[in-house]
C-alpha positions as CSV (number, residue, x, y, z in Angstrom):
1,M,43.1,26.7,56.6
2,P,46.6,26.8,55.0
3,D,47.1,30.6,55.7
4,A,45.5,30.6,59.1
5,P,47.1,33.4,61.2
6,R,49.4,32.5,64.2
7,I,47.5,33.0,67.5
8,L,49.4,33.7,71.0
9,F,47.4,32.9,74.2
10,A,48.9,34.5,77.3
11,G,47.8,34.5,80.8
12,G,47.1,32.4,83.6
13,C,46.9,28.6,84.3
14,H,43.5,28.5,83.0
15,L,45.1,28.6,79.6
16,T,47.2,25.7,80.0
17,G,44.0,23.9,81.2
18,F,44.5,23.5,84.8
19,P,42.9,21.4,86.4
20,V,41.3,19.6,83.5
21,G,44.3,19.0,81.0
22,A,45.6,20.7,78.3
23,G,43.6,19.0,75.9
24,L,40.2,20.0,77.5
25,S,41.3,23.8,78.1
26,L,39.3,26.6,76.9
27,V,42.3,27.3,74.3
28,S,42.1,23.8,72.7
29,V,38.2,24.1,72.7
30,A,38.3,27.4,70.8
31,L,40.9,26.3,68.3
32,R,39.1,23.0,67.4
33,Q,35.9,25.1,66.8
34,L,37.8,27.4,64.5
35,N,39.2,24.3,62.7
36,H,42.6,26.0,63.4
37,P,45.7,24.0,62.5
38,A,47.2,24.8,65.9
39,A,44.7,23.0,67.5
40,E,46.8,20.0,68.7
41,H,49.8,22.1,69.5
42,P,48.7,25.7,70.6
43,E,50.7,28.4,71.4
44,V,50.6,29.3,75.0
45,L,52.6,31.7,77.4
46,G,51.4,30.4,80.3
47,Y,51.8,32.3,83.9
48,A,51.9,35.7,82.4
49,N,50.1,38.5,84.2
50,L,49.3,41.8,84.2
51,H,53.3,43.0,84.8
52,S,54.3,40.9,81.8
53,G,53.8,43.1,79.0
54,K,57.5,43.0,77.8
55,Q,57.6,39.4,78.2
56,I,54.4,38.9,76.1
57,A,55.6,41.4,73.4
58,A,59.0,39.6,73.0
59,T,57.1,36.4,72.5
60,C,55.0,37.8,69.9
61,R,57.9,39.0,68.0
62,A,59.7,35.8,68.3
63,R,56.6,33.7,67.0
64,N,55.4,36.1,64.5
65,T,52.1,36.4,66.0
66,Q,49.2,38.1,64.6
67,I,46.2,37.5,67.0
68,L,46.9,37.8,70.6
69,V,44.6,36.5,73.3
70,L,45.0,37.9,76.9
71,Q,43.5,36.1,80.2
72,L,45.8,37.8,82.5
73,G,44.9,36.1,86.0
74,H,43.0,38.0,88.7
75,Y,44.9,40.5,90.7
76,E,42.2,42.2,92.4
77,T,43.5,41.7,96.0
78,L,46.6,43.4,97.2
79,P,49.2,40.7,98.4
80,K,49.6,42.1,102.0
81,I,45.8,41.4,102.6
82,K,45.6,38.0,100.8
83,K,47.0,36.0,103.7
84,M,44.6,37.4,105.9
85,L,41.6,36.9,103.6
86,H,42.3,33.2,103.2
87,L,41.6,32.7,106.9
88,G,43.4,29.3,106.7
89,G,41.1,28.1,103.9
90,T,40.8,28.0,100.4
91,P,43.2,30.3,98.5
92,M,42.1,33.3,96.4
93,S,43.3,31.9,93.3
94,S,46.3,29.9,92.1
95,S,46.0,31.7,88.5
96,N,48.2,34.3,90.1
97,H,51.4,32.4,89.7
98,T,54.0,34.6,88.0
99,S,56.4,31.8,86.7
100,S,56.2,28.0,85.4
101,S,58.4,27.3,88.6
102,A,55.1,27.7,90.6
103,H,54.3,24.3,89.7
104,P,57.6,22.5,89.3
105,H,55.8,19.3,89.6
106,P,52.2,20.0,88.1
107,P,49.4,17.8,89.6
108,P,47.8,15.1,87.3
109,D,45.1,16.2,85.5
110,A,41.4,15.9,86.7
111,P,39.2,16.3,83.8
112,E,36.1,15.5,85.8
113,A,36.8,17.5,88.7
114,R,33.6,19.3,90.2
115,F,33.3,21.6,92.7
116,V,30.9,20.8,95.6
117,P,30.1,23.8,98.0
118,T,30.5,21.7,101.4
119,L,29.6,23.2,104.7
120,R,33.2,23.7,105.5
121,I,33.9,25.5,102.1
122,R,30.7,27.7,102.9
123,T,32.0,28.7,106.5
124,V,35.5,29.7,105.1
125,F,33.5,31.7,102.5
126,A,31.4,33.4,105.0
127,R,34.5,34.3,107.0
128,R,36.3,35.8,104.1
129,F,33.4,37.8,103.0
130,A,32.6,39.3,106.3
131,L,36.2,40.3,106.7
132,G,36.1,42.1,103.3
133,W,32.9,43.8,104.3
134,I,34.4,45.0,107.5
135,L,37.6,46.5,105.6
136,R,35.1,48.2,103.5
137,R,33.1,49.5,106.4
138,I,35.8,51.1,108.0
139,G,37.3,52.8,104.8
140,L,39.7,50.2,103.7
141,S,37.9,49.0,100.6
142,H,41.2,49.6,98.5
143,R,42.8,47.0,100.5
144,V,40.5,44.6,99.2
145,F,40.1,45.6,95.7
146,D,42.2,48.5,94.3
147,G,40.7,49.4,90.9
148,L,43.1,52.1,90.3
149,A,46.1,50.1,90.5
150,L,44.2,47.3,88.3
151,G,43.1,50.0,85.6
152,M,46.8,51.5,85.4
153,A,48.5,48.0,85.2
154,L,45.9,47.3,82.1
155,D,46.8,50.5,80.5
156,T,50.5,50.0,80.9
157,L,50.4,46.4,79.6
158,L,48.2,47.1,76.6
159,S,50.3,50.3,75.7
160,E,53.4,48.1,75.5
161,L,51.9,45.7,73.0
162,A,50.6,48.6,70.8
163,P,53.5,48.9,69.0
164,L,53.3,45.2,67.5
165,G,50.8,46.1,65.3
166,L,48.8,42.9,65.6
167,K,46.0,42.0,63.6
168,T,43.6,41.5,66.3
169,T,44.3,41.6,70.4
170,V,41.3,39.8,72.5
171,V,41.0,40.7,76.1
172,L,39.1,38.2,78.5
173,S,37.6,39.5,81.6
174,P,38.3,37.8,84.9
175,F,36.3,34.8,85.5
176,S,33.4,34.6,87.8
177,C,33.8,31.7,90.5
178,P,32.0,30.3,93.6
179,D,34.1,32.1,96.2
180,P,31.8,35.2,97.0
181,L,34.5,37.7,98.0
182,T,36.7,37.1,94.7
183,R,33.5,36.8,92.8
184,S,32.4,40.2,94.1
185,N,36.2,41.6,93.3
186,R,36.0,40.1,89.9
187,R,32.6,41.7,89.1
188,Q,34.2,45.1,89.5
189,A,37.4,44.2,87.7
190,A,35.4,43.1,84.6
191,G,34.1,46.4,83.9
192,L,37.7,47.8,84.3
193,F,39.1,45.3,81.8
194,A,36.3,46.3,79.5
195,Q,37.0,49.8,79.4
196,A,40.7,49.2,78.9
197,A,39.9,47.0,76.0
198,R,37.7,49.9,74.5
199,R,40.3,52.6,75.2
200,H,43.1,50.4,73.4
201,G,41.0,49.2,70.3
202,C,41.0,45.5,71.5
203,L,38.2,43.1,71.2
204,F,36.7,42.0,74.5
205,L,35.2,38.9,75.8
206,D,32.9,39.3,79.0
207,A,33.5,35.9,80.3
208,F,32.5,36.9,83.8
209,A,28.9,37.6,82.4
210,L,28.9,34.6,80.4
211,L,29.5,32.6,83.6
212,E,27.2,34.7,85.7
213,A,24.3,33.6,83.3
214,F,24.1,30.3,84.9
215,K,22.2,29.9,88.1
216,G,22.3,27.8,91.0
217,Q,23.8,24.1,90.6
218,D,24.1,25.0,86.6
219,F,26.8,27.9,87.7
220,Y,28.6,25.4,90.2
221,A,28.9,23.2,87.2
222,N,31.1,25.4,85.5
223,F,34.1,25.0,88.4
224,A,36.2,22.4,89.4
225,D,37.3,24.3,92.5
226,P,36.4,27.7,94.4
227,N,38.4,29.5,91.6
228,H,39.2,27.2,88.3
229,L,36.9,26.1,85.7
230,S,35.7,22.7,85.1
231,R,35.6,20.8,82.1
232,L,32.3,22.5,81.2
233,G,33.4,25.8,82.0
234,H,36.3,25.5,79.8
235,E,34.0,24.1,77.0
236,R,31.8,27.4,77.5
237,I,34.2,29.7,77.5
238,G,36.3,28.2,74.7
239,Q,33.2,28.3,72.3
240,A,32.4,31.9,73.3
241,L,36.2,32.7,72.6
242,A,36.0,30.9,69.0
243,A,33.0,33.4,68.3
244,V,34.9,36.4,69.0
245,L,37.9,35.0,67.1
246,R,36.3,33.7,63.9
247,P,36.0,37.0,62.2
248,A,39.7,37.7,62.4
249,V,40.6,33.9,61.7
250,T,38.5,33.4,58.5
């Protein structure tokens, strides 16, 4: 593939392969499926988020990017309420880091990491979900999920990228996950990502629905922890991404 288009992947720590390692990331899987020459050294702008439009645009110009893939992390819960929702347990998502300094000393790769829903984890999930339910019941649902703010952020970012004149932009939905409150929020967010992609003429990969198609233990097998993909999850998303990208690459 001598004239393969240059692809930039911008987004959260899933793109860098956390926690399974860069060689097993959905990015590496997709590029290998496409037999793309960048498979060994993919161009990844990690720790980009919904407010990184100008940074992503500048990187695209500097690298002469032709195809852009956006996996923008998950920002469905407002910062002021996140600490309360943690309830001393599992955090919402470490894919919300905004700079590489968030991991000055990255943890070692864990290619065989598997999520196991222990009693302690289930208890934390139940408490978080109950608090979210209470906030919605008392009219504070926007404190748990602010769809208006999310939609506006997506529109702003994609508008900032429009002048680049890229060959293709692919928007990935948020990923499903075992955490029930985060999963509920991301279910709502996935629809907003789809609508924004359609408004701005982007391709869309519904990664949430792809993961939701698996049930029971097959669903949990997609995850290394309550919020991050396992090796199998990266493989499945990477293969689906390759299928979306193939017409633009060949």
